[in-house]
NUVEX-195691 format. One record per residue (C-alpha): x, y, z; residue in one letter; residue number from 1. Coordinates in steps of 0.001 Angstrom, whole numbers, plus 500000, padded with zeros to 6 digits. Layout:
<atoms>
<atom u="X" v="Y" w="Z" residuo="A" num="NUM"/>
...
</atoms>
This chain:
<atoms>
<atom u="512660" v="258269" w="650872" residuo="M" num="1"/>
<atom u="510666" v="255323" w="652200" residuo="F" num="2"/>
<atom u="512765" v="255218" w="655366" residuo="E" num="3"/>
<atom u="511973" v="258897" w="655987" residuo="W" num="4"/>
<atom u="508228" v="258330" w="655528" residuo="L" num="5"/>
<atom u="508325" v="255354" w="657922" residuo="K" num="6"/>
<atom u="509909" v="257560" w="660602" residuo="K" num="7"/>
<atom u="507162" v="260201" w="660165" residuo="I" num="8"/>
<atom u="504386" v="257553" w="660488" residuo="F" num="9"/>
<atom u="506012" v="256141" w="663590" residuo="R" num="10"/>
<atom u="506174" v="259609" w="665258" residuo="L" num="11"/>
<atom u="502535" v="260319" w="664362" residuo="C" num="12"/>
<atom u="501447" v="256957" w="665775" residuo="A" num="13"/>
<atom u="503247" v="257655" w="669045" residuo="K" num="14"/>
<atom u="501686" v="261148" w="669351" residuo="K" num="15"/>
<atom u="498224" v="259710" w="668585" residuo="G" num="16"/>
<atom u="498464" v="257071" w="671306" residuo="S" num="17"/>
<atom u="499631" v="259677" w="673812" residuo="K" num="18"/>
<atom u="496692" v="261925" w="672924" residuo="N" num="19"/>
<atom u="494230" v="259024" w="673375" residuo="I" num="20"/>
<atom u="495664" v="258171" w="676821" residuo="E" num="21"/>
<atom u="495533" v="261845" w="677830" residuo="L" num="22"/>
<atom u="491906" v="262080" w="676702" residuo="A" num="23"/>
<atom u="491006" v="258983" w="678744" residuo="K" num="24"/>
<atom u="492648" v="260422" w="681838" residuo="K" num="25"/>
<atom u="490836" v="263747" w="681378" residuo="T" num="26"/>
<atom u="487526" v="261950" w="680964" residuo="K" num="27"/>
<atom u="488113" v="259933" w="684125" residuo="R" num="28"/>
<atom u="489069" v="262986" w="686167" residuo="S" num="29"/>
<atom u="486029" v="264921" w="684926" residuo="S" num="30"/>
<atom u="483643" v="262393" w="686490" residuo="K" num="31"/>
<atom u="482130" v="263738" w="689756" residuo="P" num="32"/>
<atom u="483333" v="261980" w="692867" residuo="K" num="33"/>
<atom u="480529" v="260183" w="694644" residuo="L" num="34"/>
<atom u="480160" v="261035" w="698314" residuo="K" num="35"/>
<atom u="480056" v="258080" w="700715" residuo="P" num="36"/>
<atom u="476592" v="257172" w="701842" residuo="K" num="37"/>
<atom u="475713" v="258412" w="705328" residuo="I" num="38"/>
<atom u="473844" v="255920" w="707427" residuo="K" num="39"/>
<atom u="471215" v="257637" w="709505" residuo="L" num="40"/>
<atom u="470922" v="256307" w="713015" residuo="K" num="41"/>
<atom u="467426" v="255384" w="714012" residuo="R" num="42"/>
<atom u="466123" v="257202" w="717014" residuo="K" num="43"/>
<atom u="465770" v="254914" w="719948" residuo="K" num="44"/>
<atom u="462327" v="254743" w="721464" residuo="K" num="45"/>
<atom u="462197" v="256440" w="724840" residuo="V" num="46"/>
<atom u="461210" v="253739" w="727248" residuo="E" num="47"/>
<atom u="459105" v="254505" w="730256" residuo="K" num="48"/>
<atom u="461248" v="254590" w="733351" residuo="K" num="49"/>
<atom u="460752" v="251617" w="735626" residuo="V" num="50"/>
<atom u="460411" v="252622" w="739267" residuo="L" num="51"/>
<atom u="462954" v="250950" w="741510" residuo="L" num="52"/>
<atom u="462831" v="250335" w="745245" residuo="V" num="53"/>
<atom u="465663" v="252871" w="745654" residuo="S" num="54"/>
<atom u="463374" v="255561" w="744146" residuo="D" num="55"/>
<atom u="460708" v="255231" w="746865" residuo="L" num="56"/>
<atom u="462389" v="253770" w="749935" residuo="M" num="57"/>
<atom u="463005" v="255738" w="753138" residuo="T" num="58"/>
<atom u="466728" v="256029" w="753821" residuo="R" num="59"/>
<atom u="466405" v="257542" w="757290" residuo="N" num="60"/>
<atom u="466135" v="254308" w="759279" residuo="I" num="61"/>
<atom u="465270" v="254287" w="762982" residuo="I" num="62"/>
<atom u="466703" v="251046" w="764444" residuo="P" num="63"/>
<atom u="466242" v="249351" w="767805" residuo="V" num="64"/>
<atom u="468700" v="247061" w="769591" residuo="Y" num="65"/>
<atom u="468237" v="243397" w="770444" residuo="S" num="66"/>
<atom u="468878" v="244038" w="774177" residuo="T" num="67"/>
<atom u="466235" v="246752" w="774511" residuo="Q" num="68"/>
<atom u="462999" v="246006" w="776367" residuo="S" num="69"/>
<atom u="459665" v="246108" w="774547" residuo="L" num="70"/>
<atom u="458336" v="249015" w="776620" residuo="D" num="71"/>
<atom u="461191" v="251171" w="775242" residuo="E" num="72"/>
<atom u="460393" v="250067" w="771701" residuo="V" num="73"/>
<atom u="456674" v="250795" w="772164" residuo="A" num="74"/>
<atom u="457450" v="254320" w="773377" residuo="K" num="75"/>
<atom u="459819" v="254860" w="770425" residuo="L" num="76"/>
<atom u="457170" v="253718" w="767940" residuo="F" num="77"/>
<atom u="454614" v="256133" w="769415" residuo="M" num="78"/>
<atom u="457089" v="259025" w="769578" residuo="E" num="79"/>
<atom u="458333" v="258593" w="765993" residuo="K" num="80"/>
<atom u="454942" v="257450" w="764641" residuo="N" num="81"/>
<atom u="456390" v="254307" w="763039" residuo="I" num="82"/>
<atom u="455068" v="250757" w="762909" residuo="S" num="83"/>
<atom u="458276" v="248754" w="762683" residuo="G" num="84"/>
<atom u="462063" v="248859" w="762865" residuo="A" num="85"/>
<atom u="465171" v="246812" w="762049" residuo="P" num="86"/>
<atom u="466973" v="245201" w="764983" residuo="V" num="87"/>
<atom u="470718" v="245688" w="765444" residuo="L" num="88"/>
<atom u="473162" v="243763" w="767607" residuo="D" num="89"/>
<atom u="476548" v="245500" w="767931" residuo="K" num="90"/>
<atom u="475666" v="247441" w="764765" residuo="N" num="91"/>
<atom u="474968" v="244225" w="762853" residuo="L" num="92"/>
<atom u="471548" v="243768" w="761247" residuo="F" num="93"/>
<atom u="469966" v="240725" w="762944" residuo="V" num="94"/>
<atom u="466194" v="240981" w="762710" residuo="G" num="95"/>
<atom u="462990" v="243008" w="762585" residuo="E" num="96"/>
<atom u="460252" v="243964" w="765029" residuo="I" num="97"/>
<atom u="456848" v="245543" w="764437" residuo="S" num="98"/>
<atom u="454147" v="247086" w="766590" residuo="K" num="99"/>
<atom u="452021" v="243994" w="765835" residuo="T" num="100"/>
<atom u="454521" v="241895" w="767823" residuo="D" num="101"/>
<atom u="454057" v="244212" w="770822" residuo="I" num="102"/>
<atom u="450267" v="244449" w="770508" residuo="L" num="103"/>
<atom u="449900" v="240665" w="770412" residuo="Q" num="104"/>
<atom u="451738" v="240363" w="773737" residuo="I" num="105"/>
<atom u="449762" v="243206" w="775334" residuo="A" num="106"/>
<atom u="446492" v="242001" w="773738" residuo="E" num="107"/>
<atom u="445614" v="245478" w="772499" residuo="K" num="108"/>
<atom u="444507" v="246918" w="769142" residuo="Q" num="109"/>
<atom u="446631" v="250079" w="769194" residuo="E" num="110"/>
<atom u="449744" v="251288" w="771031" residuo="L" num="111"/>
<atom u="447765" v="254242" w="772390" residuo="S" num="112"/>
<atom u="445676" v="251737" w="774392" residuo="Q" num="113"/>
<atom u="448658" v="250454" w="776392" residuo="L" num="114"/>
<atom u="448210" v="250876" w="780149" residuo="T" num="115"/>
<atom u="450730" v="251218" w="782952" residuo="K" num="116"/>
<atom u="450365" v="247501" w="783650" residuo="E" num="117"/>
<atom u="451035" v="246727" w="779967" residuo="D" num="118"/>
<atom u="454266" v="248745" w="780053" residuo="F" num="119"/>
<atom u="455362" v="246893" w="783192" residuo="E" num="120"/>
<atom u="454735" v="243601" w="781414" residuo="K" num="121"/>
<atom u="456606" v="244728" w="778277" residuo="L" num="122"/>
<atom u="459540" v="245921" w="780382" residuo="K" num="123"/>
<atom u="460370" v="242325" w="781250" residuo="K" num="124"/>
<atom u="460592" v="241164" w="777621" residuo="I" num="125"/>
<atom u="463627" v="241839" w="775428" residuo="M" num="126"/>
<atom u="463566" v="242528" w="771697" residuo="V" num="127"/>
<atom u="465642" v="239444" w="770831" residuo="Y" num="128"/>
<atom u="462918" v="237248" w="772376" residuo="E" num="129"/>
<atom u="460223" v="238322" w="769920" residuo="V" num="130"/>
<atom u="462069" v="239690" w="766880" residuo="M" num="131"/>
<atom u="461584" v="237943" w="763544" residuo="K" num="132"/>
<atom u="463828" v="237049" w="760681" residuo="K" num="133"/>
<atom u="463525" v="239994" w="758275" residuo="P" num="134"/>
<atom u="462177" v="239786" w="754747" residuo="I" num="135"/>
<atom u="464498" v="241917" w="752611" residuo="C" num="136"/>
<atom u="464638" v="243213" w="749068" residuo="I" num="137"/>
<atom u="467533" v="244608" w="747032" residuo="L" num="138"/>
<atom u="467414" v="248357" w="746376" residuo="E" num="139"/>
<atom u="467915" v="247633" w="742649" residuo="S" num="140"/>
<atom u="464688" v="245590" w="742397" residuo="E" num="141"/>
<atom u="461517" v="247035" w="740901" residuo="T" num="142"/>
<atom u="458667" v="248496" w="742915" residuo="V" num="143"/>
<atom u="456403" v="245923" w="741266" residuo="E" num="144"/>
<atom u="458450" v="243101" w="742815" residuo="K" num="145"/>
<atom u="458278" v="244815" w="746236" residuo="A" num="146"/>
<atom u="454480" v="244922" w="745954" residuo="K" num="147"/>
<atom u="454308" v="241214" w="745031" residuo="K" num="148"/>
<atom u="456523" v="240283" w="747986" residuo="M" num="149"/>
<atom u="454334" v="242236" w="750406" residuo="M" num="150"/>
<atom u="451239" v="240532" w="749030" residuo="D" num="151"/>
<atom u="452860" v="237099" w="749193" residuo="K" num="152"/>
<atom u="454065" v="237372" w="752802" residuo="F" num="153"/>
<atom u="451112" v="239567" w="753894" residuo="K" num="154"/>
<atom u="453354" v="242267" w="755334" residuo="I" num="155"/>
<atom u="453349" v="246057" w="755179" residuo="R" num="156"/>
<atom u="457082" v="246750" w="754906" residuo="R" num="157"/>
<atom u="460323" v="245402" w="753482" residuo="L" num="158"/>
<atom u="463825" v="246132" w="754682" residuo="L" num="159"/>
<atom u="466076" v="247223" w="751832" residuo="V" num="160"/>
<atom u="469653" v="246030" w="751373" residuo="I" num="161"/>
<atom u="472395" v="246751" w="748842" residuo="D" num="162"/>
<atom u="474530" v="244252" w="746900" residuo="K" num="163"/>
<atom u="476820" v="243833" w="749891" residuo="K" num="164"/>
<atom u="473767" v="242949" w="752041" residuo="K" num="165"/>
<atom u="474067" v="246161" w="754053" residuo="R" num="166"/>
<atom u="470851" v="247693" w="755378" residuo="L" num="167"/>
<atom u="470229" v="250901" w="753403" residuo="V" num="168"/>
<atom u="466535" v="251651" w="753863" residuo="G" num="169"/>
<atom u="462962" v="250546" w="754352" residuo="I" num="170"/>
<atom u="459993" v="250561" w="751985" residuo="I" num="171"/>
<atom u="456355" v="250384" w="753110" residuo="T" num="172"/>
<atom u="452978" v="249933" w="751452" residuo="R" num="173"/>
<atom u="452400" v="253647" w="751987" residuo="T" num="174"/>
<atom u="455558" v="254409" w="749984" residuo="D" num="175"/>
<atom u="454263" v="252201" w="747166" residuo="L" num="176"/>
<atom u="450867" v="253928" w="747136" residuo="L" num="177"/>
<atom u="452472" v="257375" w="747131" residuo="K" num="178"/>
<atom u="454761" v="256378" w="744253" residuo="G" num="179"/>
<atom u="451882" v="254928" w="742252" residuo="E" num="180"/>
<atom u="449796" v="258070" w="742803" residuo="S" num="181"/>
<atom u="452650" v="260334" w="741687" residuo="K" num="182"/>
<atom u="453153" v="258320" w="738488" residuo="E" num="183"/>
<atom u="449420" v="258499" w="737687" residuo="K" num="184"/>
<atom u="449388" v="262256" w="738290" residuo="I" num="185"/>
<atom u="452445" v="262746" w="736047" residuo="K" num="186"/>
<atom u="450913" v="260639" w="733286" residuo="E" num="187"/>
<atom u="447632" v="262556" w="733490" residuo="K" num="188"/>
<atom u="449454" v="265907" w="733581" residuo="L" num="189"/>
<atom u="451576" v="265161" w="730500" residuo="Y" num="190"/>
<atom u="448508" v="263892" w="728638" residuo="T" num="191"/>
<atom u="446637" v="267136" w="729346" residuo="K" num="192"/>
<atom u="449558" v="269270" w="728113" residuo="I" num="193"/>
<atom u="449867" v="267121" w="724966" residuo="D" num="194"/>
<atom u="446147" v="267572" w="724318" residuo="D" num="195"/>
<atom u="446518" v="271332" w="724739" residuo="M" num="196"/>
<atom u="449367" v="271469" w="722197" residuo="L" num="197"/>
<atom u="447376" v="269396" w="719694" residuo="K" num="198"/>
<atom u="444485" v="271836" w="720032" residuo="M" num="199"/>
<atom u="446775" v="274814" w="719446" residuo="L" num="200"/>
<atom u="448349" v="273217" w="716367" residuo="E" num="201"/>
<atom u="444979" v="273521" w="714639" residuo="N" num="202"/>
<atom u="443889" v="276951" w="715900" residuo="E" num="203"/>
<atom u="444739" v="279740" w="718320" residuo="S" num="204"/>
<atom u="442611" v="279578" w="721454" residuo="L" num="205"/>
<atom u="442114" v="281624" w="724591" residuo="D" num="206"/>
<atom u="442921" v="280162" w="727991" residuo="I" num="207"/>
<atom u="439267" v="280136" w="729030" residuo="S" num="208"/>
<atom u="438296" v="277886" w="726089" residuo="T" num="209"/>
<atom u="441199" v="275505" w="726719" residuo="I" num="210"/>
<atom u="440279" v="275364" w="730395" residuo="S" num="211"/>
<atom u="436715" v="274284" w="729577" residuo="K" num="212"/>
<atom u="437772" v="271696" w="726980" residuo="R" num="213"/>
<atom u="440396" v="270079" w="729226" residuo="L" num="214"/>
<atom u="438381" v="270512" w="732428" residuo="N" num="215"/>
<atom u="441371" v="272195" w="734091" residuo="V" num="216"/>
<atom u="441437" v="275492" w="736081" residuo="P" num="217"/>
<atom u="442401" v="278579" w="734043" residuo="E" num="218"/>
<atom u="445319" v="279483" w="736332" residuo="N" num="219"/>
<atom u="446812" v="276011" w="735758" residuo="L" num="220"/>
<atom u="446481" v="276361" w="731960" residuo="V" num="221"/>
<atom u="448242" v="279733" w="732212" residuo="E" num="222"/>
<atom u="451089" v="278155" w="734205" residuo="E" num="223"/>
<atom u="451522" v="275478" w="731523" residuo="W" num="224"/>
<atom u="451393" v="278180" w="728843" residuo="A" num="225"/>
<atom u="454198" v="280174" w="730460" residuo="K" num="226"/>
<atom u="456425" v="277086" w="730632" residuo="I" num="227"/>
<atom u="455665" v="276235" w="726985" residuo="L" num="228"/>
<atom u="456344" v="279851" w="725958" residuo="E" num="229"/>
<atom u="459757" v="279739" w="727669" residuo="E" num="230"/>
<atom u="460466" v="276543" w="725739" residuo="S" num="231"/>
<atom u="459606" v="278326" w="722473" residuo="G" num="232"/>
<atom u="456567" v="276191" w="721629" residuo="L" num="233"/>
<atom u="453767" v="278759" w="721916" residuo="I" num="234"/>
<atom u="453116" v="282505" w="722143" residuo="E" num="235"/>
<atom u="450901" v="284173" w="724735" residuo="I" num="236"/>
<atom u="449017" v="287259" w="723576" residuo="N" num="237"/>
<atom u="447484" v="289213" w="726456" residuo="Y" num="238"/>
<atom u="444298" v="291146" w="725687" residuo="R" num="239"/>
<atom u="442723" v="294145" w="727381" residuo="A" num="240"/>
<atom u="439495" v="292195" w="727790" residuo="I" num="241"/>
<atom u="439189" v="288432" w="728072" residuo="G" num="242"/>
<atom u="441686" v="285700" w="728827" residuo="S" num="243"/>
<atom u="445040" v="285553" w="726957" residuo="P" num="244"/>
<atom u="445166" v="283885" w="723555" residuo="I" num="245"/>
<atom u="447655" v="281079" w="723002" residuo="L" num="246"/>
<atom u="449195" v="280576" w="719582" residuo="K" num="247"/>
<atom u="451302" v="277624" w="718453" residuo="F" num="248"/>
<atom u="454703" v="278505" w="716978" residuo="K" num="249"/>
<atom u="455116" v="276702" w="713645" residuo="K" num="250"/>
</atoms>
């Protein structure tokens, strides 16, 4: 009798332990799985592009040769309306010559003042006799460095070379001024468009009002508006009377 009861208790104990383990497993499996944390990448700040010499330099170089006479060079400068040129010797870059070098010999202020006698005098002098060692800059350097070099050496041009020291272009003070002007115009233009968008975020305005506030011609405001409409930023509502109304798309 007692042996029989012991067997029953043992079976019940085994079943109970199995049920407890099963319950634990069920509880564990019922817990929601946590998703791995996603690290958001920070947006990199858009840095203002630095102008390089390669962005502004003139690649179409007009060279002269060391064995040419100065009267030929003077005529070339006047014909091409240039003030200097690199000097080549058997296609190798050996020096530089400018109109200043010619004018100093002829004792004139401008090439247009050269007389027949001056040309006869220049005909007897070869380029290699007056050419100078060139001051060069790498095409990968900044425009700011080019400006500093011109100021330092009191020159108006720099010959541009690549990493292999091959002549690839020329950059002048005029190129620097043009580049600087373009950058200022771009900056001013983008600022005006940003101001226009900020105005439209607050209220819908007609082109005439925007024109007066930004001090910009109406036709220019309309051009900007059409570009912004194509980009999906604003809507243009044309009226029967009065200038079109611009509305910001929110």
